[in-house]
N, C-alpha and C positions, 0 to 999 in steps of 0.2 A: 360769120355772124352776125355782124351790125344790121346786115339784109334779113336775116331769118326776124331777128327782133322787132326789127320795124315793118316786118312783111305781119309778124303776129300781131300787133300792137292796132294795126289796119282792119284785119279779120277782128277783132275782138269789137273795136268801133263797131264794124255795120252788122253784127252779131246782138249787138246794146240796141244799135236802131232798129233791129229788125222784131227785138222783142219789146222795143214799147211798141213800134207799128202793130203789132199783133195785139196788145192789151189794149193800142184806141180804136180798134175796131172792134174787138169784142164787147167793148164797151159800147161803144157808136149801136152795136148791129141789137147788143142789149138795148137801149133805148127804142130805139125804131119797133122795139119787138111789143113791148109793156107802151108806150108812149104815141105808141103812129106816127105819121111824118110832122116831120121837124123837130123831133124828141130826142135825135141821135146823138144830140151834142150834152144833154143829160148824163145818158149814159156815159160820155167818155170823160166826163168831168169828175162823176164818182170813183166810177175807176181810178184814175191819175189819182183822186183820193184816198182811196183805201192803200192803191202803193206807197202813198207816202205815209199813211199810217207804221203799216206791217213793216219800212223800213226803218224808219227812227224806232221802232220796237227793236228791233233785229241789231239795228248797230249798234244802239248802246248795251244792249244787255245780251247779244248775242253770245261774247267770248265768254263768260261763266257759263251759260250752259252749255255750251261746247264743251268745255273743261271739264263741269260736273258728270255730264253724260259721257266722258270717257271714265273717267271715277280718276281721273289724273293729280296727282297731288305735289305740288312747288318742293322743290331741294336748293341744299342753299350750298354755297362752295366747297365746305366741308364732307358735306354727301356724297358731293360728287364734282371731285376738283377737273378730270379731262376735260369733262362736259362744259364748265364753267366758262374754263380757260378757253375750247375752243370758241363758245358764244360769245364770249366777249372778245374778242380775235380779232374776229369775222366784223361786230358788229361796229368794229371801230374801223377797219374798212373800208365797211359800208358808210359809215358815218350819220349811224341813227344808235340812240340811247339803247344800252343793253336790253335785253326783253327779259319777261317774268322766264324763271327754267322750270318745268314740268315733266314729271316719269308719270310715264302709263302705263300699269301693272297688264303687260299686253308682250307672249312670248313671238308675235312675228313682229319680225325687222318693218318698222314704220317711224313718220315724225308727221306734223302739223306745225302748220303757226297760226293765230287767230290775235285776232285786234284791231283795231278800227285805223290806228293809225300808228303812226312808229313809236311815238312817247305812249299809248295804249296798248304794246305789243306783248303775246308771248309766244314761245319756241318747245313742244312737247315732243317727248322722243320715249317708244317704247323701250321697255326692261328687253326687250329681244335684238331692237338696233342696236344697244350698247356693248352687248353679248358679241354679237357677230361682224362689228365692223373696225378694221382699222383705226388712228389715227385720221390719215390722209380718206378713208371711205367717210368717213363722219364727216370731217371737213367740208368734206360737196356735198351731205344730205345737211348739212346746215345751213352754205354758204347757197341752198337752193330756199330753205324755209326762207333766210334772210331776207330773198331778192323779192321773195313773195310780200315780205311788210314793206320793203321802200316801195315795192311798185304801187302801191295799195291796195294789190290781191283781192282781202277781205270785203273793202269798200265795194271794187267789182263784181267780184261774187255776190257782195248782198244786196246790190240790185236788181241785179240779172234775177238772182231767185227768186226777190218780191214782187219782180214784173212777172213773170211765170207763174208763182204762189196766186195773184190778185187772178191773173186769167185763169188758173185751175179751180178758184175758187165761186168763179164767177161763170162762171161755163158750168160747175155742178150746182148754182142756185138756179141758175134755167136751167140746165137735166131735171132737176128733180121738179121743181115747180112745173114748167112743161108736161110732167108726167103725171101728175095730180089734179093739173087742171086743164091739162090740153090747149087747143090752141082758145081757148076763152082766157087763160090767162094777159092774154095781151088783150091794154084796153079795150073796151067794148065789145070785143069779137067782134070789131070791123072787120070784113075781109074785102071791102068792094073796089080797092084803091087800084084794081087794075091789074094788066096782065105783067106790067112792070113792075108794080110792087110785089105783086105774087112771086118773081123772078128775085128782086131785091133780099125779100124773108126766105125763099128756096136757099139763096145760096148763105144768106147771114144764120140758117140755120147747120148744112154743111162743116161750115169754120166754127162756131161754136161748140162743135164734136168734135172736129177734127182741134181746136183749138189748144189742149193739154195736151193733146201727141208733140204738136208741130212747138209748143213751149220746150215742153220740153230737152226736146232736139237741141234747139235754142242752149238754151241750159250747160246742157253738157257739153256743146260744141266750143262754149266759150269759157268753159272748164279746161278742156284740152287743149286750147291756144297758152292760156296763159303755165296752163304746166311747163307746155317747150320754152314758153320766153321765161321761165325762172329757172329753168335748166339751164340754157345759153348766157345768163346771166348771174347763177349761180359760180359757172363756169369760170364766169369771168373777174368774180369775185376773187376764188381760190386761187388761179391763175396756171388750176393743176384738171380742166375737163375730165383724166381716163380714173381720179377721182370719185366723181358722180359714178359715171359709167360703169366701175366696180362695185360701187356701190349698189347700185341697180340690177347688174346680175343676181347677187347674193339676195338680194330683196325678191328678185323673181325667180331664184329658187324655192325659194319657202313660199311660192304663194299659196301654195294649200292649205298654211295652218290659220287657223280659224282664227278671228277676234271675238272675243266678246260684246265689246263695246262696239261694235258695226254697225252701221246704220244707215239709209238712202240719203238721209237730211243731211250731215256732214261727211259723206264719201267723198266731195269734193278736193274738201280742204288739205284730206292723207296726201303724201308722198305717192303712193301707190295705192289703190281703189281698193279698202281692205275686201272682205269677203267673211259672213257666218258659214260657213259650208267648209266640213273640211273636202279636201283636193284642189286640184287644181287644172287651169286652162278653164276658158268660157266660148260660148258656144256665135255664133253669129248675132240671134239678138242680143244675147248678151255685150258683145263689142258694140252693136250702134249706141247702145245705151251705158255704154260706160262714159263716167266721168271722165277716165286719163286715156291719153293715147299711149299704144300698143308699148311695153318697155323696150320691147326689142326697135323701134322706131325711133324711142329715146336714143337709146346707144349709141346707133348708127351714126344722128345727127351731131351724138356727142363725140363720137370719133374723129367727124370729118370737119372739128375744131379745131 
């Protein structure tokens, strides 16, 4: 289990590094395109500044927006004594302050954690999760979510999502301006830089077109690695991997229940990827762009513990 945790951390660092490189490359190419030779550094700095501004906004206010978008309401220990008891006990075991506890009016069993650090964190579960899970299974789910809090996964998710968002915004700006302004969008329309410059701009154009797709794949890969890590650490926290494995089986069996509050922006936060569509099962393309690894693989790894 410790080898799996270490491997997931290494992969996450590499993927975040890849997202940073992708953002820098897109900004640099955009600077070259509009400013000519020697202006790439300005595009790089501009892209970095955009990422910082977006990161600060989502870091300090993202949790409130997420909770509001899911229609979650805070519940007291008197309203949900079993849930509060589990959250409090596992928080003590994890060595973190007890998060705020929220209930979401959805019948699909699911849960998520949010907050920028353990001192400003919240755990939200659906009504369907409380109705279908026994105590051991609910402990497995809460242990998974508290592992996200302990590992600052919200911070990691915010950084990656912001980097990818900046890439998408910059690429969208370029494509729109290029479409409406043509090659004249580049300062002076000077195309006399020779064959080398023509190759650079051709490669840059391809990069700008593919960057949003590459960025989304990086974001989803980071999310999947963090889910494996939270599974492992949640099992370590509860000392009982079969609890989370059993919960995942029930969640997988109920995957056909749609969630009204599901959306692409918050999909990576949930215990399992939610869907707004009645039915179950994902096609190959949906699996490629899934924010979570297959439940079967997660259960297999838990059983190996």
